[in-house]
VEXLUMDREN-16328 format. One record per residue (C-alpha): x, y, z; residue number from 1. Coordinates in pm, 1 decimal, decimal comma, always signed. Example, Ala and Ser with C-alpha at 12.3 -4.5 7.8 and 13.67 -1.06 7.14 Angstrom:
<pts>
+----------+----------+----------+-----+
:     east :    north :       up :  nr :
+----------+----------+----------+-----+
:  +1230,0 :   -450,0 :   +780,0 :   1 :
:  +1367,0 :   -106,0 :   +714,0 :   2 :
+----------+----------+----------+-----+
</pts>
This chain:
<pts>
+----------+----------+----------+-----+
:     east :    north :       up :  nr :
+----------+----------+----------+-----+
:  +9516,8 : +16706,6 :  -8370,6 :   1 :
:  +9294,9 : +16852,7 :  -8642,3 :   2 :
:  +8937,0 : +16957,8 :  -8591,1 :   3 :
:  +8679,9 : +16682,4 :  -8639,6 :   4 :
:  +8511,4 : +16901,2 :  -8901,8 :   5 :
:  +8813,7 : +16859,6 :  -9129,3 :   6 :
:  +8703,6 : +16647,3 :  -9423,4 :   7 :
:  +8935,9 : +16450,3 :  -9649,7 :   8 :
:  +8902,8 : +16216,7 :  -9945,5 :   9 :
:  +9150,4 : +15937,9 : -10016,1 :  10 :
:  +9132,5 : +15789,7 : -10364,0 :  11 :
:  +9275,8 : +15442,5 : -10404,8 :  12 :
:  +9147,2 : +15375,5 : -10052,1 :  13 :
:  +9095,8 : +15008,8 : -10130,0 :  14 :
:  +9465,0 : +14964,4 : -10197,8 :  15 :
:  +9766,0 : +14909,5 :  -9975,8 :  16 :
:  +9887,2 : +15264,2 :  -9903,1 :  17 :
:  +9541,0 : +15415,7 :  -9933,7 :  18 :
:  +9382,1 : +15190,7 :  -9673,1 :  19 :
:  +9664,2 : +15262,6 :  -9427,6 :  20 :
:  +9634,0 : +15636,8 :  -9495,1 :  21 :
:  +9260,5 : +15632,5 :  -9424,1 :  22 :
:  +9327,1 : +15474,8 :  -9084,5 :  23 :
:  +9604,0 : +15726,1 :  -9008,8 :  24 :
:  +9384,8 : +16023,7 :  -9096,6 :  25 :
:  +9101,3 : +15887,5 :  -8885,0 :  26 :
:  +9340,1 : +15864,1 :  -8588,4 :  27 :
:  +9422,8 : +16233,3 :  -8642,9 :  28 :
:  +9056,1 : +16327,8 :  -8616,8 :  29 :
:  +8958,3 : +16363,4 :  -8982,6 :  30 :
:  +8625,4 : +16271,3 :  -9134,3 :  31 :
:  +8739,3 : +16054,5 :  -9426,4 :  32 :
:  +8577,9 : +15947,2 :  -9750,5 :  33 :
:  +8743,5 : +15649,3 :  -9916,4 :  34 :
:  +8708,8 : +15603,3 : -10292,5 :  35 :
:  +8810,3 : +15306,4 : -10506,2 :  36 :
:  +8678,6 : +15060,3 : -10762,4 :  37 :
:  +8704,4 : +14791,0 : -10494,1 :  38 :
:  +8699,6 : +14767,5 : -10117,5 :  39 :
:  +9011,9 : +14678,5 :  -9916,6 :  40 :
:  +9098,5 : +14313,2 :  -9961,8 :  41 :
:  +9222,4 : +14241,0 :  -9611,6 :  42 :
:  +8965,1 : +14399,6 :  -9382,3 :  43 :
:  +8692,5 : +14661,7 :  -9359,0 :  44 :
:  +8779,4 : +15020,1 :  -9440,6 :  45 :
:  +8790,5 : +15259,0 :  -9144,2 :  46 :
:  +8658,4 : +15541,3 :  -9365,0 :  47 :
:  +8344,7 : +15724,5 :  -9254,5 :  48 :
:  +8214,6 : +15682,3 :  -9608,0 :  49 :
:  +8340,7 : +15445,1 :  -9877,2 :  50 :
:  +8231,5 : +15499,7 : -10235,5 :  51 :
:  +8282,6 : +15244,2 : -10510,8 :  52 :
:  +8365,8 : +15469,7 : -10804,3 :  53 :
:  +8563,8 : +15441,5 : -11126,6 :  54 :
:  +8764,6 : +15763,7 : -11153,7 :  55 :
:  +8822,9 : +15702,2 : -11523,3 :  56 :
:  +8471,6 : +15847,5 : -11552,6 :  57 :
:  +8431,8 : +16224,0 : -11506,9 :  58 :
:  +8102,6 : +16202,8 : -11318,6 :  59 :
:  +8253,2 : +15959,4 : -11069,5 :  60 :
:  +8542,3 : +16197,5 : -11002,7 :  61 :
:  +8303,9 : +16483,2 : -10934,2 :  62 :
:  +8121,7 : +16270,1 : -10678,5 :  63 :
:  +8449,4 : +16166,9 : -10516,5 :  64 :
:  +8582,9 : +16517,6 : -10456,7 :  65 :
:  +8262,2 : +16692,3 : -10350,6 :  66 :
:  +8246,9 : +16864,3 : -10010,4 :  67 :
:  +8597,3 : +16790,6 :  -9879,3 :  68 :
:  +8882,5 : +17015,4 :  -9764,6 :  69 :
:  +9181,6 : +16790,6 :  -9838,3 :  70 :
:  +9234,3 : +16542,8 : -10122,1 :  71 :
:  +9488,7 : +16263,1 : -10125,1 :  72 :
:  +9508,2 : +16128,0 : -10481,3 :  73 :
:  +9645,4 : +15772,6 : -10465,1 :  74 :
:  +9424,0 : +15595,3 : -10718,9 :  75 :
:  +9623,6 : +15415,6 : -10988,7 :  76 :
:  +9637,5 : +15099,5 : -11196,2 :  77 :
:  +9968,5 : +14952,3 : -11084,1 :  78 :
: +10165,2 : +14657,0 : -10951,1 :  79 :
: +10516,6 : +14519,4 : -10925,6 :  80 :
: +10772,6 : +14494,6 : -11205,3 :  81 :
: +10607,2 : +14184,0 : -11349,5 :  82 :
: +10290,2 : +14386,6 : -11408,7 :  83 :
: +10414,4 : +14733,4 : -11503,3 :  84 :
: +10671,0 : +14596,7 : -11748,4 :  85 :
: +10398,5 : +14415,7 : -11944,3 :  86 :
: +10101,6 : +14657,4 : -11939,7 :  87 :
: +10234,4 : +14991,2 : -12063,5 :  88 :
:  +9933,2 : +15098,6 : -12268,9 :  89 :
:  +9679,6 : +14993,0 : -12006,2 :  90 :
:  +9867,3 : +15172,3 : -11729,3 :  91 :
:  +9917,6 : +15496,2 : -11920,1 :  92 :
:  +9561,8 : +15506,2 : -12051,3 :  93 :
:  +9387,5 : +15421,5 : -11723,5 :  94 :
:  +9601,5 : +15638,6 : -11499,8 :  95 :
:  +9592,8 : +15936,6 : -11734,0 :  96 :
:  +9213,0 : +15932,5 : -11719,7 :  97 :
:  +9213,6 : +15893,5 : -11341,0 :  98 :
:  +9456,8 : +16179,8 : -11291,2 :  99 :
:  +9299,5 : +16420,0 : -11540,4 : 100 :
:  +8951,1 : +16371,6 : -11400,3 : 101 :
:  +9063,6 : +16378,5 : -11037,4 : 102 :
:  +9248,5 : +16709,6 : -11038,2 : 103 :
:  +8982,0 : +16881,3 : -11249,7 : 104 :
:  +8706,8 : +16757,5 : -11017,0 : 105 :
:  +8906,0 : +16877,5 : -10715,2 : 106 :
:  +8951,9 : +17216,7 : -10881,3 : 107 :
:  +8581,8 : +17243,8 : -10963,9 : 108 :
:  +8487,3 : +17146,2 : -10608,3 : 109 :
:  +8717,2 : +17404,9 : -10452,0 : 110 :
:  +8926,4 : +17149,8 : -10262,9 : 111 :
:  +9162,1 : +17343,1 : -10034,4 : 112 :
:  +9468,5 : +17116,3 : -10058,5 : 113 :
:  +9549,1 : +16847,3 : -10315,4 : 114 :
:  +9824,7 : +16586,1 : -10271,4 : 115 :
:  +9930,8 : +16370,2 : -10563,3 : 116 :
: +10128,9 : +16051,3 : -10504,9 : 117 :
: +10401,5 : +16015,7 : -10763,8 : 118 :
: +10684,7 : +15762,9 : -10771,0 : 119 :
: +11060,4 : +15721,9 : -10789,3 : 120 :
: +10986,7 : +15556,5 : -11125,3 : 121 :
: +10988,2 : +15907,4 : -11274,6 : 122 :
: +11368,0 : +15929,9 : -11248,2 : 123 :
: +11578,1 : +15888,4 : -11565,8 : 124 :
: +11684,3 : +15536,4 : -11650,3 : 125 :
: +12040,1 : +15644,3 : -11732,3 : 126 :
: +12094,4 : +15754,3 : -11370,2 : 127 :
: +12004,5 : +15406,9 : -11243,3 : 128 :
: +12223,4 : +15174,4 : -11447,7 : 129 :
: +12465,6 : +15087,7 : -11164,2 : 130 :
: +12379,7 : +14887,4 : -10852,9 : 131 :
: +12599,1 : +15129,3 : -10655,5 : 132 :
: +12369,1 : +15411,7 : -10763,4 : 133 :
: +12403,6 : +15769,5 : -10643,7 : 134 :
: +12098,9 : +15858,7 : -10437,8 : 135 :
: +11843,2 : +16039,1 : -10651,6 : 136 :
: +11772,4 : +16406,2 : -10582,0 : 137 :
: +11443,2 : +16568,9 : -10670,3 : 138 :
: +11606,7 : +16783,8 : -10939,4 : 139 :
: +11738,6 : +16469,4 : -11114,1 : 140 :
: +11396,4 : +16421,2 : -11275,6 : 141 :
: +11500,4 : +16624,5 : -11578,3 : 142 :
: +11603,0 : +16578,5 : -11857,3 : 143 :
: +11322,6 : +16323,4 : -11841,8 : 144 :
: +11380,5 : +15959,8 : -11934,8 : 145 :
: +11169,5 : +15723,3 : -11718,9 : 146 :
: +11207,1 : +15352,9 : -11790,3 : 147 :
: +10842,0 : +15268,9 : -11853,4 : 148 :
: +10489,4 : +15401,3 : -11902,1 : 149 :
: +10420,6 : +15401,2 : -11529,2 : 150 :
: +10703,8 : +15648,5 : -11475,5 : 151 :
: +10596,3 : +15865,6 : -11767,3 : 152 :
: +10236,5 : +15895,4 : -11651,1 : 153 :
: +10352,8 : +15987,7 : -11301,8 : 154 :
: +10583,7 : +16256,7 : -11437,6 : 155 :
: +10314,9 : +16395,7 : -11668,3 : 156 :
: +10076,3 : +16428,1 : -11374,9 : 157 :
: +10342,2 : +16603,9 : -11167,6 : 158 :
: +10347,7 : +16869,3 : -11441,5 : 159 :
:  +9968,0 : +16873,3 : -11446,8 : 160 :
:  +9966,8 : +16956,5 : -11075,3 : 161 :
: +10223,7 : +17230,4 : -11135,5 : 162 :
: +10008,6 : +17387,9 : -11405,7 : 163 :
:  +9689,3 : +17370,1 : -11200,2 : 164 :
:  +9873,7 : +17547,9 : -10921,0 : 165 :
: +10004,2 : +17813,8 : -11161,0 : 166 :
:  +9688,0 : +17869,4 : -11364,7 : 167 :
:  +9418,5 : +17820,5 : -11100,3 : 168 :
:  +9595,9 : +17885,4 : -10770,9 : 169 :
:  +9544,0 : +17530,6 : -10644,5 : 170 :
:  +9739,7 : +17440,5 : -10331,5 : 171 :
:  +9914,5 : +17120,0 : -10443,7 : 172 :
: +10165,7 : +16871,9 : -10304,2 : 173 :
: +10360,0 : +16602,6 : -10490,5 : 174 :
: +10526,3 : +16310,8 : -10311,0 : 175 :
: +10758,7 : +16061,8 : -10481,8 : 176 :
: +10737,7 : +15720,3 : -10313,4 : 177 :
: +11042,5 : +15494,3 : -10295,8 : 178 :
: +10932,8 : +15128,5 : -10260,8 : 179 :
: +10675,5 : +15128,1 :  -9981,3 : 180 :
: +10616,2 : +14794,1 :  -9805,8 : 181 :
: +10425,0 : +14649,5 :  -9513,3 : 182 :
: +10135,5 : +14423,0 :  -9414,5 : 183 :
:  +9781,7 : +14431,6 :  -9557,9 : 184 :
:  +9893,9 : +14464,2 :  -9918,0 : 185 :
:  +9892,8 : +14248,0 : -10229,5 : 186 :
: +10123,7 : +13951,1 : -10169,9 : 187 :
: +10045,4 : +13717,8 : -10460,9 : 188 :
:  +9867,7 : +13700,6 : -10795,6 : 189 :
: +10116,9 : +13890,5 : -11012,0 : 190 :
: +10069,2 : +14250,0 : -10893,8 : 191 :
: +10271,3 : +14217,5 : -10575,1 : 192 :
: +10598,2 : +14407,0 : -10539,8 : 193 :
: +10939,1 : +14264,6 : -10452,7 : 194 :
: +10917,5 : +14284,7 : -10069,7 : 195 :
: +10586,3 : +14096,7 : -10060,3 : 196 :
: +10696,7 : +13847,3 : -10326,5 : 197 :
: +11013,9 : +13765,2 : -10135,5 : 198 :
: +10824,5 : +13724,8 :  -9808,2 : 199 :
: +10575,0 : +13494,0 :  -9981,5 : 200 :
: +10846,7 : +13280,6 : -10140,6 : 201 :
: +11033,8 : +13247,2 :  -9812,0 : 202 :
: +10714,1 : +13161,2 :  -9623,2 : 203 :
: +10615,9 : +12894,1 :  -9876,1 : 204 :
: +10964,0 : +12742,7 :  -9863,9 : 205 :
: +10960,2 : +12744,1 :  -9483,9 : 206 :
: +10619,1 : +12579,8 :  -9461,2 : 207 :
: +10684,5 : +12320,3 :  -9732,5 : 208 :
: +11043,1 : +12232,8 :  -9646,7 : 209 :
: +11189,2 : +12366,9 :  -9971,1 : 210 :
: +11556,2 : +12457,2 :  -9963,2 : 211 :
: +11571,0 : +12744,6 : -10214,8 : 212 :
: +11365,3 : +13017,4 : -10376,5 : 213 :
: +11369,7 : +13175,9 : -10721,3 : 214 :
: +11501,1 : +13529,0 : -10771,4 : 215 :
: +11460,0 : +13730,8 : -11090,8 : 216 :
: +11798,6 : +13826,7 : -11233,4 : 217 :
: +12127,7 : +13796,0 : -11046,7 : 218 :
: +11986,3 : +13954,3 : -10731,3 : 219 :
: +12248,7 : +14228,5 : -10726,7 : 220 :
: +12001,0 : +14497,8 : -10832,1 : 221 :
: +11958,8 : +14746,3 : -10546,2 : 222 :
: +11673,9 : +14945,7 : -10392,3 : 223 :
: +11576,6 : +15127,9 : -10075,8 : 224 :
: +11254,5 : +15028,4 :  -9896,4 : 225 :
: +11027,5 : +15236,3 :  -9672,4 : 226 :
: +10783,3 : +15092,2 :  -9417,6 : 227 :
: +10417,6 : +15186,2 :  -9452,4 : 228 :
: +10383,9 : +15360,5 :  -9112,8 : 229 :
: +10660,4 : +15602,6 :  -9208,0 : 230 :
: +10500,3 : +15650,9 :  -9548,6 : 231 :
: +10161,1 : +15765,1 :  -9421,0 : 232 :
: +10317,8 : +15986,2 :  -9155,1 : 233 :
: +10533,4 : +16148,2 :  -9421,5 : 234 :
: +10231,9 : +16206,1 :  -9647,0 : 235 :
: +10044,0 : +16396,9 :  -9377,3 : 236 :
: +10353,9 : +16590,8 :  -9273,7 : 237 :
: +10401,0 : +16699,0 :  -9635,0 : 238 :
: +10037,1 : +16803,4 :  -9668,1 : 239 :
: +10072,9 : +17017,5 :  -9355,1 : 240 :
: +10410,2 : +17163,3 :  -9456,5 : 241 :
: +10307,2 : +17409,2 :  -9724,1 : 242 :
: +10582,4 : +17274,2 :  -9952,3 : 243 :
: +10455,0 : +17257,6 : -10309,3 : 244 :
: +10740,2 : +17104,4 : -10512,3 : 245 :
: +10794,7 : +16728,3 : -10561,6 : 246 :
: +10953,1 : +16559,2 : -10259,6 : 247 :
: +11111,0 : +16216,3 : -10215,0 : 248 :
: +10963,2 : +15994,0 :  -9946,2 : 249 :
: +11159,2 : +15680,1 :  -9871,0 : 250 :
: +11444,3 : +15527,8 :  -9678,4 : 251 :
: +11799,5 : +15598,9 :  -9793,5 : 252 :
: +11947,2 : +15260,5 :  -9697,9 : 253 :
: +12054,1 : +15084,5 : -10017,5 : 254 :
: +12022,8 : +14705,0 : -10018,3 : 255 :
: +12051,5 : +14441,0 : -10290,9 : 256 :
: +11774,2 : +14191,3 : -10356,4 : 257 :
: +12008,0 : +13909,2 : -10249,5 : 258 :
: +12071,3 : +14089,1 :  -9919,9 : 259 :
: +11699,3 : +14147,1 :  -9877,6 : 260 :
: +11633,0 : +13774,7 :  -9922,5 : 261 :
: +11889,0 : +13701,2 :  -9651,0 : 262 :
: +11723,9 : +13955,5 :  -9421,4 : 263 :
: +11379,9 : +13800,3 :  -9471,2 : 264 :
: +11522,7 : +13451,0 :  -9418,3 : 265 :
: +11673,2 : +13565,4 :  -9088,8 : 266 :
: +11337,2 : +13709,5 :  -8982,7 : 267 :
: +11169,0 : +13380,2 :  -9079,9 : 268 :
: +11430,6 : +13168,9 :  -8902,7 : 269 :
: +11532,7 : +12970,4 :  -9211,2 : 270 :
: +11833,8 : +12932,2 :  -9437,9 : 271 :
: +11753,2 : +12912,7 :  -9808,9 : 272 :
: +11947,5 : +12901,5 : -10131,1 : 273 :
: +11879,8 : +13136,3 : -10418,8 : 274 :
: +11810,2 : +13018,5 : -10772,9 : 275 :
: +11847,1 : +13307,5 : -11014,1 : 276 :
: +11619,3 : +13296,9 : -11316,3 : 277 :
: +11532,5 : +13534,8 : -11601,8 : 278 :
: +11267,7 : +13792,4 : -11517,5 : 279 :
: +11190,8 : +14165,9 : -11520,6 : 280 :
: +11420,2 : +14356,0 : -11284,7 : 281 :
: +11357,4 : +14722,9 : -11349,0 : 282 :
: +11649,5 : +14962,7 : -11318,6 : 283 :
: +11979,9 : +14831,9 : -11183,6 : 284 :
: +11986,4 : +15054,3 : -10877,2 : 285 :
: +11762,1 : +15313,5 : -10709,0 : 286 :
: +11797,9 : +15502,7 : -10382,0 : 287 :
: +11636,5 : +15808,3 : -10226,8 : 288 :
: +11830,5 : +16122,7 : -10143,9 : 289 :
: +11654,2 : +16245,1 :  -9829,2 : 290 :
: +11837,3 : +16575,0 :  -9793,8 : 291 :
: +11538,7 : +16784,7 :  -9895,8 : 292 :
: +11297,6 : +16563,9 :  -9700,9 : 293 :
: +11489,4 : +16642,0 :  -9382,4 : 294 :
: +11509,2 : +17010,6 :  -9467,8 : 295 :
: +11140,6 : +17048,7 :  -9551,1 : 296 :
: +10980,8 : +16828,4 :  -9286,8 : 297 :
: +11247,7 : +16817,0 :  -9015,5 : 298 :
: +11181,9 : +16444,1 :  -9019,2 : 299 :
: +11264,4 : +16127,4 :  -9209,6 : 300 :
: +11151,2 : +15761,5 :  -9200,5 : 301 :
: +11252,9 : +15589,9 :  -8877,7 : 302 :
: +11135,8 : +15227,0 :  -8895,4 : 303 :
: +11432,9 : +15001,7 :  -8971,9 : 304 :
: +11423,0 : +14739,8 :  -9245,5 : 305 :
: +11460,5 : +14469,2 :  -8981,4 : 306 :
: +11162,8 : +14593,6 :  -8779,6 : 307 :
: +10948,9 : +14657,8 :  -9086,9 : 308 :
: +11014,5 : +14318,3 :  -9240,0 : 309 :
: +10955,6 : +14141,5 :  -8909,2 : 310 :
: +10600,0 : +14279,2 :  -8911,1 : 311 :
: +10548,1 : +14230,2 :  -9284,0 : 312 :
: +10681,5 : +13875,5 :  -9299,3 : 313 :
: +10473,6 : +13764,2 :  -8999,5 : 314 :
: +10156,2 : +13885,8 :  -9170,3 : 315 :
: +10240,0 : +13728,4 :  -9508,1 : 316 :
: +10336,9 : +13397,4 :  -9350,6 : 317 :
:  +9995,2 : +13391,1 :  -9185,7 : 318 :
:  +9828,7 : +13453,1 :  -9524,0 : 319 :
: +10028,6 : +13166,6 :  -9676,1 : 320 :
:  +9929,7 : +12936,0 :  -9387,8 : 321 :
:  +9562,5 : +13018,9 :  -9436,7 : 322 :
:  +9584,3 : +12966,5 :  -9810,7 : 323 :
:  +9756,4 : +12631,5 :  -9771,2 : 324 :
:  +9503,8 : +12524,5 :  -9506,9 : 325 :
:  +9218,9 : +12614,2 :  -9742,6 : 326 :
:  +9376,1 : +12421,7 : -10029,8 : 327 :
:  +9430,5 : +12120,4 :  -9807,7 : 328 :
:  +9070,9 : +12130,1 :  -9691,6 : 329 :
:  +8948,0 : +12123,9 : -10051,7 : 330 :
:  +9157,6 : +11813,8 : -10119,2 : 331 :
:  +9004,3 : +11617,4 :  -9830,6 : 332 :
:  +8716,0 : +11396,0 :  -9956,9 : 333 :
:  +8372,6 : +11484,5 :  -9817,0 : 334 :
+----------+----------+----------+-----+
</pts>
């Protein structure tokens, strides 16, 4: 347990990972300030203080990072493949401003430790062209060739953290997420990621009696998926480790999208067909090499896909039920 006087800021605290991280830090005894342009969508924040700030503005960043010991920089304009494949300029512009202002404000404020959340999207596209992909090691990042603007802006900010550490002596951490999933995250509207989208499609089919769901591409593209509880534990373990180079954080179990659909169907207790349609798919295959994660932290994610999706699907099915009930109520004449 940390002392209660330990103060932390979590940017992006209104989002999926950020809101879970705030709760995890509170359980460890931190005083926590949450910062975002919006509050959490699916419940009240557990932060001691929640500030609605736009970190694309320098003054807002200075307010966010004042008087804290630890900073967890999660704020980003992002979404699933449908969003990041169609908003390159917006993503790069917005996130560059957020990241530049955030680390400079943390430096000015004398923040003791700064953790930046990067992504497996930084890895070169040419290493991810086969569904049977070799697991990606941290050193595979260079020569650089990310697939999209989201990956480029993450990689640029990794270098920014490196230079702030070198030039100013900042104590930095960089974590590369590999497909984090779980409850209390975006599950519809276009910004949701594949795990939530699949759970939503299966839930709608189950509740409406449909016999199949749509899948973008042939469904043979592969990924690894990490449950949110493991993610936030890994973040804090990395912050406490003293390790300052980029580190993968994810599961290393490779699974195709078709197999993931079957897993979610089993959790939901239904059998559904798959109708493959054109759509953005991202790289063909991506998996996390956890060798260094185990070496550095003496730990790795432990929640199985089956257990994680059981919890995630149950929550998303409940959201679908509520949405359908609300729509039905609006159709009933007064």
